[in-house]
Residue, then its C-alpha position, 0 to 999 in steps of 0.5 A: v842070720e835070717k835068709i830072705h828072698r826078694g825077685d831073683q836074689m837072696d839076701g840075709l838080715l843079721y841082728p845081735a844074738k846077745k842080750i841087750p841090757p835091760l832098761a831101768k824098770s819100775d818096782t812094779e816091774q821088777e817084782k813081776a820079774s822076780q816072781n816070773v809072773t806069766s799068767s794073764k793077770a800080770d798083764p791086762l793085755l793077755k786077757p782072753n777074748m778081748e778086743t785089741t785095737p791100737a789105742s788099747l795097747s798101753s802107752d808102757l808097752k809102746e814105749k818099750v817096743i820103741s826102745i827095742l826097735l831104736k836099737y835095730s836101726s836096720g829093722l827087726w824081724a816081727h817074729a823075733l820081737p817076743k824073744v827080745y822083749q822078754d830078754t830085755y824086760q823078763v816079761k812075756f810079749p803078748e804074741d797075739i799081736l803078731n797076728n795083727l801087726e797093725l796094732l803097732s802101726d802108730v809106733c813103727t813101720v811094718d814092711y812085709v817081705s812075704e805072704v806065704p809064709r808071712k813074714a815082716i820087718l819092723y822099723a821104729k817111728p820117731q814119736r813125740c806123743i802117744d795116747g796124749n801123755l807120753n812124751v818120748t824125745d826123738k832118738v837121735k844116733r851120730h853117724d860118721g859125725m852127722k845127726a839122723t833121725a830115726e826116720q832117716q835111719y830107717e830109710e838109709s837102712k832100707d835103702q842098704y838092704l835093697e841095694n842090690i835089687t833095685v837096679p833095673s835089668l838091661i834091656i837091649p832094644s829089639e827094634g830099630s838099629v842096635s849097636i854094641m861094643v864087646l868088652d871082654l869074653k869068658n866063652t861065647n856064652e858069656v860075651l860081655i858087651y856095651v850097649g850104645k847110642d841112648y845108653s851111652s848118653a844116659q850113662e855119661q849124664m849119670e857119670d856127670e851127676m855122680k861127679a858133681y854130687y861126690s865132689q860137692n859133698s866133700t864132707l862125705s866119708p868113705a863107706q864103712s863096713l863094706s861087704v863082698g858084693q856091695l854096690v859102691a861109687v868109686h873115685a877113679e882116675e881123672d876125678a870120674w866117679l864110677r859105679a862098682r861092685i866090691i869083689s874082694l875086701e882083702d885087696h880092695r878089688v871092684y868090678y865097674v859095673d858100667h865098663g866090665f873091668t876089675e880094678f885095685v882101689e884104695s879104701n878111702s876112694v870108696c863111698r856108699l852109692q846113693k839112691q839116685f845112682r841105682l836107677l840106670p841099668f848096669q851098661a856092661a851086659k852079658c849075651k850069647l853068640a848064636g851057633l857057637e853054643a856047642f863049642c862056647d869053651d873051645p879055646v881055638l873058637v874063643k881066641a878067634v872071636e876075642s881077636q874079631t871082636c874085643f873092643k869093636i863096635f858091631a851091629v846086632e840081630i837079636l834072636e832071643k830076649s832073655d837075662i843073657p840075650l842070644l845074638v848075631l854080630y855084624d861087622t858092617s864097616g866095610e862094603d859087605d856085612i860080615n856075619i862074625n858068628a859064621t865067620c868065627l865058626k870056620t876056625l873050627y875046620d879041620k885044616s887036614l881036610e882043606l884042599h888047596l888047588q896047585v897051579d899047573a896041577l892036573y886033577t881027574n874025576v872032577r865033578v861040576t856041581s853048578v853053573l851060575s849066570d855069570g859063567s863061574l862054576y863050583c867043582q868037587v875034587p876028590s880029596k880027604g875032605l869029600s871022603r870024610l863028608s861022605e862018611i859022616l853024611q851016611k852016618l846021619e842017614d842011618y841015624f835018622l832012619y830010626k829016628q823021628t826027624s821032626e824031633f830036629n826041626v829048626l825052631l830058631p833059623f838065623c843067618g849063618k846057621i849050619c843045618l841039614f836039608p834033604s836033597k834027592g833021598k841024601w842029607a846035605r849041608v846048608e848054611i842060612k844066608i837070607i830069611h825072607t819070612r817065617r816060612a821061607l829062607d835062602v840057603k846055600f848048599m856048602d859042598i855044591g855051591t848053589v842057592a835055593t829058597v826053601k821052606v823053614s820046615e824042610l831044614k833039620e837041626i844037626p844032631p848034637q853027637f854029630l855037630r863037631e864032625v859036621i861042622a869041622i868039614p870045609p865046604q867041598a865046592l871050590k869056585c872056578c872059572l874057565a881061563d882064557l875066554p874072550p876079555n871083553t865078554g862082560m857079563w855072560t849071555p844066556d845062550a852061553v850059560l845054557w851051553l855051559r850048563d848043557a855041556v856039564t850036565n851031559c858029562p858026569e866027570f871032568s878033568m882040570k888043569v889049574i892055570k892060576q889062583d885068584a886068592s882075593k876072589g876065592i876063585a881059581h882059573i881052570y881049563l876043563f876037559a871031558p875024559e876023552n878029550f884030556p889033555d888036548m887044549d883045543r878040545s877043552i870046554n874052554r875052546q869050544i865055548k870060545n869058538a861058539d857063536l854065543w857072545k853076541h848079545q841080542k838086540d835090545v828088545f825095548l827099541s822095537v816098542t809099537p805105539s800101543g805100548t806092547s813090545s814086538t819081540k819077547a824079552v830073554s831072561d837071564a839065566v835059570s838061577a842056580l839050582q843043583l844039577s846033581s839033585g834035580k829040581l826042588e819040588k814046588s809047594f803048590p797045587d798040581s793045577a797050578r802046574e797043569p798044561g791046561s792052566a795057562v797063565s792069564t794076563t787078563d783075569m784080575p782079582p776080586a776087588l777089595p770091598l771099600p768101606k762106606p762113608g761113616d765106617l770105621m775101619d782098621i788100617y795100616v799105612s804102608v806109604a805116606c807121600h803127604p796128607g793128600h796122598f797115602i797108602v792104607q792096607p786093611w789090617n785084617e787082611l795083612n796075614n793073608l797077604y804075608a802068606l801070599m807073599e811067602e808062596m810067591i817067594l818059594y814058587y818063583s825062587r824055585a821055578e824055571e825062569k821063562p821068556v816073558n812078553i811084557e805088555k803095558n797095563k798087564l799084571y805080572a810078578a816082580k822080584i824087587g830086592d829079595e821079595w816078589y810082588r804083584v805088579i802091573i807094568k806102567g811104562i817100558l824103558r829103552n834101558g831094559f827097565l820097566s816102570v811098575y806099580e806094586l798093587d799091594y804096597g802102592k809104591h812106584e818102583f823101577v825093575s829089570i825086565r829080567k826080574v819079571q814073570p808071569l803071575l799065576d792064577t794062583f796068585r790072583r785070588l787075593p784082592f789087591q790091598a793097596i787102597t789110596a787115601q787122602l786125609a780129611g779134616v784139612k784143606s787140600q793144597q800144595w804140601s810143603e816138604e816140611a809138612s810131608i816129612v812131618f806127616r810121613n814120620l807120623v804115620e808111614k808103617k803104622p796102624f790106625v783106625a780109619q773113620i771114612q768121610a768119602v769114597n771115590d770108586s773106580t773100575n781099576s782098584w788102583d785108581r779108587k780112593i777114600v778120604t779118611f781121618l786117621v785116629d791113633t788109638s795106642l795110648p791107653h786113655i787118649d785118642t789122637w786125631i792126626h788131622d788135628f796135629v797135622s793142622q797145628s803143624l801148618v800153623e807152626f810152619s807158617k809162623g816160621d815163614 
């Protein structure tokens, strides 16, 4: 057995150890053998300093080499040839040929397996004439009743040798929507998945082809000389043919590589897997579930993951692409997306530390940790879990006191990950909820209930030795709402929210009575008392806020708009986003000058104008929006990193800053929250329903946004020129573009980079009114440039034919 390496696998090549019976020799050869002549005189090929070429090798030597190789249809190691040659013919093989195997190129194929050390396998070639005077009949071997030439044997043996390494690895797509089905799992680091969509159709096509091939070739005999690990085709139920790997020869057990399960099969249902069916990657692939690695073998966790996932389809977030990729699974079948990794991690909570509020029960020393803008609040109740949390956080404090916390920086943040955040000199447990950018993300404070935007660099990993203890403690923030308030208040007014926040901030501890539990929403209805007022219901927080004049919503500020388009009153913003009442405001990450009283927010100062290229210039651009060839938006490619950095700073600032009432004026600059991001916008219209029409100055989109999501634009955020440039495609006639042409153009260019060749520039005082007329060139292919206007023109011809 000779062990060889190819790629990541190790294989073995076997050849007989027995002596091969010598062929009939000439009298001269027998005489040489009897005299055991080994000097250079016995064979002219061994004369020193003689230049050797393929033509100079004797026909006799070549014939002998062919005779040997034809007996080794699976190939023979080159370094084994001298011994086999001498054992066969009792004549020493000229070993200098091994240093130049090309000398044998006309009688055999040389397959180099490695260069260092240099190793090669020799395969016989079918030969009819050597040196013009030797006639060698094609050697034919019967195999399963079928004839095959030596060349065919070579190809077949080589295929068998490469069988285990020619199937490409399955690559899970990293772009676009990816869905998978979970098939099975040993632990959370070895979850067997099946990748859907394009891979599914490819597999179905391959299995249809296998069925047609093996059904039509009825003369195919079952595979012979099977070995453990060998790839085969198996005749399964319902006349299907599936790819499988042999697991056991004793009980004929196989593993279906595309379906992820094992089965016992009849030996006569197994055939050799043909080369054309080894091109598709195995469809059953392994993955790891992010955040569960430290507990991958925990039986409770494994059981929870199995019950939640097996034979179900999930959306996938790929965190690391590797042989066993790291994934987060999402169940998107309901109204809300469910993070499966985070959900299953909760099964590790210590049930003895969970707190279940009892109806009609009274609780003292209650701490209100946050008040949300809908009037709901989070409370901490003295409990075994809260005491345990305090102990473990103190352990962490002592541990980090003597450790470099930089060792525990979070390098791979993902939604559902639990980590640590420094808050007012203490460590707090947080769960990542939304990732905005590489630097900024939203976290929920698990034991306080608030959500805040923080920097990734501020988060720390939980040290491994504390991980199970930290994870085992259930969240200590209990969601509650004040009972028996007026039923038709709807959304709380800002005045009511601010009154409640002031009330709970000014009193460190409360008493509370539980009225009822809403299990479906996970919220308790309570009466809240300051210590001195307990248990007087009339002096409860509930009755005080109910009787206060806080429930009248202010008059719609948009009804009193002056003819000039400016609002005559200030719009009152929604309540301050919930920050930790107990921990104080999070520190802003901006220059002090941005917060000094003297740096008043200006509503008139514009950023410097973005320099536009001149006609004939080339410019790298990115198309952010495409309506049709007559109107699309481009951004300078070399400025995109600056824009992303600005957006990160805006997220960090506005998510932490206290909201202020804003005086809205048309055609003025503001920051607006659209989705989870903050954008630089200009107000284009003030609507009567509490919404504004805005234009994104960096992306070129028109949006509607609530006035509550608009804030002043700091001077700090006015330094970068606005990035959106309006553009028109050159090289096509200006016209009314059909919906079909617009769709084709949009799919062709939107959210893609191009080289722009400028044809004309229409300048204007306002940056958002400037326009360029440009050619677009797709240079993504290595040897050809695609001019978009040519493609659009051809599409128009096709559409006109269709009409």
